Every structure is written in structure tokens, then in C-alpha cells.
C-alpha positions as CSV (number, residue, x, y, z in Angstrom):
1,M,-65.6,-11.6,-68.0
2,Q,-64.8,-8.1,-66.9
3,K,-61.3,-7.3,-65.6
4,V,-61.1,-5.1,-62.5
5,A,-58.4,-2.9,-61.0
6,V,-59.1,-2.1,-57.3
7,L,-57.5,1.0,-55.9
8,G,-57.7,1.1,-52.1
9,A,-58.0,-2.7,-51.9
10,T,-57.4,-3.1,-48.2
11,G,-59.8,-0.5,-46.8
12,S,-63.4,-1.1,-45.8
13,I,-64.7,-0.7,-49.3
14,G,-61.8,-2.7,-50.8
15,C,-62.4,-5.6,-48.5
16,N,-66.1,-5.6,-49.2
17,A,-65.3,-5.5,-52.9
18,A,-63.1,-8.5,-52.4
19,D,-66.0,-10.4,-51.0
20,V,-68.2,-9.4,-53.9
21,L,-65.6,-10.3,-56.5
22,S,-64.8,-13.7,-54.8
23,H,-68.5,-14.7,-55.1
24,N,-68.7,-13.7,-58.7
25,R,-65.7,-15.3,-60.4
26,D,-67.7,-16.1,-63.5
27,E,-68.3,-12.4,-64.0
28,F,-65.1,-10.8,-62.9
29,S,-61.4,-11.3,-62.6
30,V,-59.0,-9.0,-60.8
31,Y,-56.2,-7.5,-62.9
32,A,-54.6,-5.2,-60.3
33,L,-54.8,-4.5,-56.6
34,A,-53.4,-1.3,-55.1
35,A,-53.2,-0.3,-51.4
36,K,-50.8,1.6,-49.2
37,N,-50.0,0.2,-45.8
38,N,-51.9,-3.1,-45.0
39,L,-49.6,-5.5,-46.7
40,A,-51.0,-8.6,-44.9
41,E,-54.4,-7.9,-46.4
42,L,-52.9,-7.2,-49.8
43,E,-51.1,-10.5,-49.7
44,R,-54.3,-12.3,-48.7
45,Q,-56.1,-10.8,-51.7
46,T,-53.2,-11.6,-54.0
47,D,-53.5,-15.3,-53.0
48,L,-57.3,-15.1,-53.4
49,F,-57.4,-13.5,-56.9
50,H,-53.9,-14.0,-58.4
51,P,-53.9,-10.6,-60.1
52,E,-51.4,-9.6,-62.7
53,R,-50.2,-6.6,-60.7
54,V,-50.0,-5.7,-57.0
55,I,-49.1,-2.1,-56.1
56,T,-48.3,-0.3,-53.0
57,A,-48.5,3.5,-52.9
58,S,-45.8,3.6,-50.3
59,E,-42.1,3.6,-51.4
60,E,-41.2,2.6,-47.8
61,K,-43.4,-0.5,-48.0
62,F,-42.3,-1.5,-51.4
63,P,-39.3,-3.8,-50.4
64,A,-41.5,-5.6,-47.8
65,L,-44.2,-6.1,-50.4
66,Q,-41.7,-7.5,-52.9
67,A,-40.4,-9.9,-50.3
68,M,-43.9,-11.0,-49.3
69,I,-45.2,-11.5,-52.9
70,G,-42.0,-12.9,-54.4
71,D,-42.5,-14.0,-58.0
72,R,-46.3,-14.7,-57.7
73,T,-47.1,-11.5,-59.7
74,V,-45.6,-8.2,-60.8
75,V,-45.1,-5.8,-57.8
76,G,-45.3,-2.1,-58.4
77,C,-44.9,1.1,-56.4
78,G,-46.3,4.6,-56.5
79,M,-48.6,6.7,-58.6
80,E,-47.0,5.8,-62.0
81,A,-47.7,2.1,-61.3
82,M,-51.3,2.9,-60.5
83,L,-51.8,5.0,-63.6
84,D,-50.2,2.3,-65.7
85,A,-52.6,-0.2,-64.3
86,V,-55.8,1.8,-64.7
87,Q,-54.9,2.6,-68.3
88,S,-54.0,-1.0,-69.3
89,P,-56.0,-2.2,-72.3
90,E,-56.8,-5.3,-70.3
91,V,-58.8,-3.4,-67.6
92,D,-62.5,-2.8,-68.1
93,I,-63.5,-1.4,-64.6
94,V,-61.6,0.7,-62.1
95,L,-62.9,0.6,-58.6
96,C,-61.5,3.7,-56.8
97,A,-61.7,3.5,-53.0
98,I,-58.6,5.5,-52.2
99,V,-58.9,7.8,-49.2
100,G,-57.6,11.3,-49.8
101,T,-56.5,13.2,-52.9
102,S,-54.5,10.3,-54.4
103,G,-57.5,9.0,-56.3
104,I,-58.1,12.0,-58.4
105,L,-55.4,11.5,-61.1
106,P,-56.1,7.7,-61.5
107,V,-59.8,8.4,-62.0
108,L,-59.1,11.1,-64.6
109,K,-56.7,8.8,-66.4
110,A,-59.1,5.9,-66.2
111,L,-61.9,8.0,-67.7
112,E,-59.6,9.2,-70.5
113,A,-58.8,5.6,-71.3
114,G,-62.5,4.7,-71.5
115,K,-62.8,2.6,-68.4
116,Q,-66.0,2.3,-66.3
117,V,-65.1,3.9,-63.0
118,A,-66.9,2.6,-59.9
119,L,-66.3,5.5,-57.6
120,A,-66.2,5.3,-53.8
121,S,-63.6,8.0,-53.1
122,K,-65.4,11.1,-51.9
123,E,-62.4,13.4,-52.4
124,V,-62.4,12.8,-56.2
125,L,-65.6,14.8,-56.7
126,V,-65.5,17.0,-53.6
127,L,-62.2,18.5,-54.7
128,A,-62.3,18.2,-58.4
129,G,-65.9,17.6,-59.3
130,E,-66.0,20.0,-62.3
131,L,-62.8,18.6,-63.8
132,V,-63.8,15.0,-63.2
133,M,-67.3,15.3,-64.6
134,K,-66.0,17.1,-67.6
135,A,-63.7,14.1,-68.2
136,A,-66.5,11.7,-67.6
137,K,-68.7,13.4,-70.2
138,A,-65.9,13.2,-72.7
139,S,-65.0,9.6,-71.9
140,P,-65.5,7.0,-74.6
141,G,-66.6,4.6,-71.9
142,C,-69.7,4.6,-69.7
143,G,-68.1,7.0,-67.2
144,I,-68.8,7.0,-63.5
145,V,-71.0,4.6,-61.5
146,P,-71.3,5.7,-57.9
147,V,-70.5,3.2,-55.1
148,D,-71.6,5.1,-52.0
149,S,-74.9,3.6,-50.9
150,E,-76.7,7.0,-51.1
151,H,-75.4,7.9,-54.5
152,S,-76.0,4.4,-55.8
153,G,-79.6,4.8,-54.5
154,V,-80.0,8.2,-56.3
155,F,-78.4,6.7,-59.5
156,Q,-81.0,3.8,-59.4
157,C,-83.9,6.1,-58.6
158,L,-83.1,8.4,-61.5
159,A,-82.8,5.6,-64.1
160,G,-85.2,6.3,-67.0
161,R,-86.4,9.6,-65.5
162,R,-86.7,12.7,-67.6
163,R,-84.9,15.6,-66.3
164,E,-87.9,17.8,-66.3
165,E,-89.7,15.4,-63.9
166,L,-87.2,16.0,-61.1
167,R,-87.9,18.3,-58.3
168,K,-85.5,17.3,-55.5
169,V,-83.1,14.6,-54.5
170,W,-83.0,13.6,-50.8
171,L,-79.9,11.9,-49.4
172,T,-80.6,9.9,-46.3
173,A,-78.5,9.8,-43.1
174,S,-78.6,7.5,-40.2
175,G,-78.2,10.5,-37.8
176,G,-75.1,8.8,-36.3
177,P,-74.6,8.3,-32.6
178,F,-75.5,11.9,-31.7
179,R,-78.9,12.2,-33.4
180,T,-80.8,12.6,-30.1
181,W,-78.0,14.4,-28.1
182,E,-78.2,18.0,-27.0
183,A,-75.8,20.5,-28.7
184,E,-73.5,21.0,-25.7
185,K,-73.1,17.3,-25.1
186,I,-72.2,16.7,-28.8
187,R,-69.5,19.4,-28.7
188,N,-67.8,17.6,-25.8
189,A,-68.3,14.1,-27.1
190,S,-65.4,11.7,-26.7
191,L,-63.6,9.8,-29.4
192,T,-65.3,6.6,-28.2
193,D,-68.7,8.3,-28.4
194,A,-68.0,9.4,-32.0
195,L,-66.9,5.9,-33.1
196,A,-70.1,4.2,-31.7
197,H,-72.1,4.3,-35.0
198,P,-75.5,2.7,-34.5
199,T,-75.8,1.1,-38.0
200,W,-72.7,1.0,-40.3
201,S,-69.3,-0.6,-39.8
202,M,-66.8,1.8,-41.4
203,G,-63.3,3.1,-41.1
204,R,-62.5,5.6,-38.3
205,K,-62.5,8.8,-40.4
206,V,-65.8,8.0,-42.1
207,T,-67.4,7.0,-38.8
208,I,-66.4,10.3,-37.2
209,D,-67.6,12.2,-40.3
210,S,-70.9,10.4,-39.9
211,A,-71.1,11.6,-36.2
212,S,-70.5,15.2,-37.3
213,M,-72.7,14.8,-40.4
214,M,-69.7,16.0,-42.4
215,N,-70.0,12.7,-44.3
216,K,-73.4,13.9,-45.5
217,A,-72.0,17.3,-46.3
218,L,-69.4,15.7,-48.6
219,E,-72.1,13.5,-50.1
220,L,-74.1,16.6,-51.0
221,I,-71.2,18.0,-52.9
222,E,-70.7,14.7,-54.7
223,A,-74.3,14.5,-55.7
224,K,-74.2,18.1,-57.1
225,Y,-71.5,17.0,-59.6
226,L,-72.6,13.4,-60.2
227,F,-76.2,14.4,-61.1
228,D,-75.8,18.0,-62.2
229,L,-78.0,19.4,-59.4
230,T,-78.3,22.8,-57.7
231,A,-78.3,23.4,-53.9
232,D,-82.0,23.9,-54.0
233,Q,-82.4,20.5,-55.6
234,L,-80.6,18.7,-52.8
235,G,-81.7,17.9,-49.3
236,V,-81.0,15.6,-46.4
237,I,-83.4,13.5,-44.4
238,I,-82.6,11.2,-41.4
239,N,-83.7,7.6,-41.6
240,P,-82.3,5.9,-38.4
241,Q,-83.0,2.4,-39.8
242,S,-80.6,3.0,-42.7
243,V,-82.9,1.1,-45.0
244,V,-83.9,4.0,-47.3
245,H,-80.7,5.1,-49.0
246,A,-82.1,7.8,-51.3
247,L,-85.3,9.5,-52.3
248,V,-86.1,11.3,-55.5
249,E,-89.0,13.7,-55.4
250,L,-90.8,14.3,-58.7
251,N,-92.6,17.4,-59.7
252,D,-96.1,15.9,-59.1
253,G,-95.2,15.1,-55.5
254,S,-94.3,11.4,-56.0
255,L,-91.4,10.0,-54.1
256,I,-89.2,7.2,-55.6
257,S,-87.0,5.5,-53.0
258,Q,-84.2,3.0,-53.1
259,M,-84.2,0.6,-50.1
260,S,-82.1,-2.3,-49.1
261,I,-80.5,-3.7,-46.0
262,P,-77.5,-1.6,-44.8
263,D,-74.7,-3.6,-46.6
264,M,-72.1,-1.8,-48.7
265,R,-71.6,-4.9,-50.8
266,M,-74.8,-4.2,-52.6
267,A,-73.8,-0.8,-53.8
268,I,-70.3,-2.1,-54.7
269,A,-71.8,-5.0,-56.7
270,Y,-74.1,-2.7,-58.7
271,G,-71.1,-0.3,-59.3
272,L,-69.2,-3.2,-60.7
273,S,-72.0,-4.9,-62.7
274,Y,-73.9,-1.9,-64.1
275,P,-76.0,-2.0,-66.1
276,Q,-76.6,-5.6,-65.1
277,R,-77.5,-6.8,-61.5
278,L,-75.8,-9.6,-59.6
279,S,-77.7,-12.1,-57.5
280,F,-76.8,-11.3,-54.0
281,P,-77.5,-14.1,-51.4
282,G,-78.9,-12.9,-48.1
283,S,-79.6,-9.4,-49.4
284,H,-83.4,-9.5,-49.4
285,P,-84.9,-7.3,-46.7
286,D,-87.6,-8.6,-44.3
287,L,-90.0,-5.7,-44.1
288,G,-91.9,-7.4,-41.3
289,A,-88.7,-7.7,-39.2
290,I,-87.8,-4.0,-40.0
291,G,-91.2,-3.1,-38.7
292,K,-91.1,0.7,-39.2
293,L,-89.3,3.4,-41.1
294,E,-88.8,6.7,-39.4
295,F,-87.8,10.1,-40.9
296,F,-86.5,13.2,-39.2
297,T,-85.3,16.6,-40.3
298,P,-81.7,17.2,-39.3
299,D,-80.9,20.2,-37.1
300,S,-78.2,22.2,-38.9
301,K,-77.6,24.3,-35.8
302,K,-76.6,21.1,-33.9
303,F,-74.7,19.8,-37.0
304,P,-73.0,22.9,-38.7
305,S,-71.6,20.6,-41.4
306,L,-74.8,20.9,-43.3
307,E,-74.5,24.7,-43.3
308,F,-70.9,24.4,-44.6
309,A,-72.2,22.1,-47.4
310,D,-74.9,24.6,-48.4
311,A,-72.2,27.4,-48.7
312,A,-69.9,25.0,-50.7
313,L,-72.8,24.0,-53.0
314,R,-73.8,27.5,-53.8
315,T,-70.3,28.9,-54.2
316,G,-68.6,26.0,-55.8
317,G,-65.1,26.4,-57.2
318,T,-62.4,25.6,-54.7
319,L,-64.6,26.0,-51.6
320,P,-65.6,22.3,-51.4
321,A,-61.8,21.4,-51.5
322,V,-61.2,23.8,-48.6
323,M,-64.0,22.3,-46.6
324,N,-62.8,18.8,-47.1
325,A,-59.1,19.6,-46.3
326,A,-59.9,21.5,-43.2
327,N,-62.2,18.7,-42.0
328,E,-59.6,16.0,-42.5
329,V,-57.0,17.9,-40.4
330,A,-59.6,18.7,-37.8
331,V,-60.6,15.1,-37.5
332,D,-57.0,14.1,-37.0
333,R,-56.6,16.7,-34.3
334,F,-59.7,15.5,-32.6
335,C,-58.4,11.9,-32.7
336,A,-55.1,13.1,-31.2
337,G,-56.9,14.7,-28.3
338,E,-55.9,18.3,-29.4
339,I,-59.4,19.6,-29.7
340,N,-62.9,18.6,-28.6
341,F,-65.5,17.3,-31.0
342,G,-67.0,20.8,-31.5
343,G,-63.5,22.0,-32.5
344,I,-63.9,20.1,-35.8
345,W,-66.7,22.5,-36.8
346,R,-64.9,25.6,-35.5
347,I,-61.8,24.8,-37.6
348,V,-63.7,24.0,-40.8
349,G,-65.8,27.2,-40.5
350,K,-62.8,29.4,-39.9
351,V,-60.7,27.9,-42.7
352,M,-63.6,28.2,-45.2
353,D,-63.8,31.9,-44.3
354,M,-60.0,32.5,-44.5
355,I,-59.2,31.2,-48.0
356,P,-60.4,33.1,-51.1
357,V,-62.6,31.0,-53.5
358,E,-61.3,30.5,-57.1
359,P,-62.9,28.8,-60.1
360,Q,-61.7,25.2,-60.6
361,E,-59.0,25.4,-63.4
362,S,-56.6,22.6,-62.9
363,L,-55.6,19.7,-60.7
364,A,-52.4,21.5,-59.7
365,Q,-54.4,24.5,-58.5
366,I,-56.9,22.3,-56.5
367,L,-54.0,20.5,-54.8
368,A,-52.4,23.8,-53.9
369,V,-55.6,25.0,-52.3
370,D,-55.9,21.7,-50.5
371,A,-52.4,22.1,-49.1
372,E,-53.1,25.7,-48.0
373,A,-56.3,24.7,-46.2
374,R,-54.5,21.9,-44.4
375,A,-51.8,24.2,-43.2
376,K,-54.2,26.7,-41.8
377,A,-56.3,24.0,-40.2
378,A,-53.2,22.6,-38.5
379,E,-52.1,25.9,-37.0
380,L,-55.5,27.3,-35.9
381,Q,-56.1,27.6,-32.2
382,V,-59.7,26.9,-31.3
């Protein structure tokens, strides 16, 4: 029986994780649940799992959560409560699905405490990949198991492979709603257009990032750190069916793929159960029904996010943090109607050019660069 702490319990990943955990009660129990704003879902999961701790990241929401939960379990608030939970001797696995920078410190502390970290928070590696992977290598536990479907796919394809066999890792993309659109139409796409993802059901921010292919740009940065790869060892290929999640190309020309139906619960289950596999009802693909698999090369001129990723991969240091921060602000401004869809790329590109790149030295430094990039992205007129 493995005890799990879930950070970001009420988001898309957290709710899918709740489904996985509820169907595998012989394997897992939930020690702690942490979220920020969705108290109703947090209460639902509290009744479902009876955790020993329930935490809100919001001081403002804390009194309401206490009133809702009552004496059913211990109710905590803020970063200190999360850090205490992930370092508890009773916790075996920490699933981190926090959106934003708040997941970095809990992941670092969980690794230091020897926990297995099932990682779904992109910002953890995009902002602080060098620091986090250094901590993972020094961890007395098994380190990080990726939960993103693409990185889980790469992780599985690389299992048992010798490093010298590897030529290139290909992350797949669905192409999003704008794969066949002309560049000018994409730049002027509406919020409704950007949210109309053809394959995956995700939160608003991730869905918009998928439409701009910034999601894939961020995943390339993650893959660099997770698997210790160079820019030349990473590529993106579009698979509209979203059945092929990753491809590993070996030096003899062989391609090893990981395929499954597009269901995040499979990557979550493997992230929690590694190195074992859980039986997953309804997860077996019907290849005859799928019929065909298509692959297309993405157009980086139509989707400049891929050019930003290449620059961030080759430069490293604090540049990935700048790219991520500028994008988050730009997406917020797009959602608020301040800029058009193409304005997201204009803001990201300009902010990446404005801020000097530094080597990654500390979490405080990275968060300061993150704040500077957000401020510039908020004030830019595009």
C-alpha cells in the first residue's frame, strides 16, 4: 500500500488522478490533498478518500475550507502545510499537478525526502530544470516519473535502452484546432476557436497553449531536462489521432513508439505505479477502429512557439523561465480580449529578447526572473 500526496487535486490532472486512485484502493491510499480554489471538489475528494490532511494554498479560502471539512481531517493552509505533507515519513509518492511556480519548492523538498515524484507540472522543469534534476539525481528515492502523456511515452520507450543507441526523441502533437489553418487566420483566431481542441479535454490554459503549440515548446524544455537531451536530439511530429504519444529513434533507423488511446489516466496510473503497471479497464485500443495513423511536420513559421523552444533549448539558463512567464501573461491578456491570438507570440518573442540570460543558480533567482518577465509581458503594447 503506497500513500500518495496529491498537489493540485482539483484540476484536470488531479481529478483524473482521483479516478485512478479510487479504482485502485488495494494499491494506494491518499495521505494528503492540496488545491487552491475549488473547495467543492476538494470536499468531494475528502469524502471519497478520507485523507489525513487537506490543504488549501489560499489563505482567503482557508476559513471556508475549515467550515466545510469540520473535524473530518486536519485542514492546513499555504506553502508550509504543503511542504510538511510532502516530507511526511508516511508519504511514498507525491503527485505534483500544481499550475504555476508554486510546485517547484514542494518537488525539491519531496525529492530531498526521498519520495517518488509523479510530475505533471510543466513549470517545475521549464523554470528550474537544472536545479530539479540535480536534486532528483541526489535523491535517495527513485526520483521523477513523468505524468504528461508525451513524457510518459518517452520514459517507457527509453526503458532498457543504452544511451549510445539513441539518435533522437520525437514528441508528438495533435496539431490542435489550427493545424490546417492559414497563418493569417490563426493570428486572428477567437478564444472560442482556440478552445475547440479536437482530441483532448484539458483546462483552458493548456488548451490555448496546445492551439499555439506553446504546450509542445514547454514539453521540449521538459524533455531536455528529464532525459538529458540536446536540442538536436529533440523533435516534434504531428499525429492528429493522438494515439502515438512519443517516438524514440535509434541510431540504426529503428523507431520505438508508445501508443495508447488519448486518456490522461493511463499516464497518471503509470506515474503512480512505476515500475509496476496497473490493469486499466477500457484502455485497450482498437486498431481497426482507429483505422489509420497520420504524421505531419509542424510549420514553425505558422507556430513560432517551436522557434522559441529551439532558442530556449540551445541557450538554457533562465531563458526557458522567461519564455514560460511571458506566455502565461500573454495567454491571460488574450483571454481578457486585450490582444489577438498572434499577440501571444509577439509578446513572448519580445520579452525573450529583452531580458538577459543568466545561468540557473538558485530558486530565488529564477523566481525573480519570472517576475521580471511577467511585468514586461503585462506592459508591452503589441
